[in-house]
C-alpha positions, 0 to 999 in steps of 0.5 A, a space after each residue: 407092230 404098233 397096231 396089233 395092240 390096238 386091234 387086240 383091245 378092239 377085238 375084246 370090245 367088238 364082235 368077230 364080225 366087226 373085228 375083221 373089218 377093223 383089222 382091214 381098216 387099221 392095216 390100210 391106215 398103217 400103210 404096210 410096206 410089205 404084205 401080211 396075212 392076218 389069222 385067228 388062232 387059239 392058245 392053250 387056254 382056248 382063248 382066241 389069238 390074233 396072229 400076223 404072218 409076214 409074207 415073203 418080200 420079193 427080191 427087187 433088183 435094179 436093172 434095165 429090162 430089155 423090152 426086145 427080149 422075147 424069151 427068158 431061159 436058164 437052167 430052171 425055166 423057159 418063159 415067153 413071150 416077154 413082154 406078154 399080152 394075155 398068156 404067158 408060157 412057162 416051161 419047167 426043167 426041174 421036176 421038183 418045182 410045182 409052185 410059183 408066185 407073181 407079185 407086183 413091184 409093191 410086193 402085192 401078190 397078183 397070182 399064185 400058181 399051184 400044181 405046175 407041170 412041165 409046160 404051163 400056159 398062164 392067163 394074165 389077161 386080168 392083170 394091169 399093164 406093168 412090171 411083175 416079178 415071177 418067183 419060182 423056187 429061189 429065182 425071180 424073173 421080171 415079166 412085162 405085162 402090156 
């Protein structure tokens, strides 16, 4: 990452408060095509180190979404209604699934769902209208938010 060297030298010149703001500005200017998490850590010598962690990219598939479809169902889940206006119902058939992520088509995380149970009522009213990807385990489902 070209900007990580730039941030490293700026970090040595600026205080922590300004370094964080600088990281945000540099990341915005670089127009990242994928999501990254920036963290601070300490090496063996006790010196502060800047770390960039790539977040998983959603698997985009090119296909037409059937807007009349009201239920998505397979061996893992049942998801309805789709399209959704405010609340999305997710029923899980696998006991080992407890987490899901909803991302937009740019790969930005819209919502992280932790501690999922067999039946979940998810409030999506705060999301803008558009197409989202719901990632549960190794499966990705397309959700249309009206």
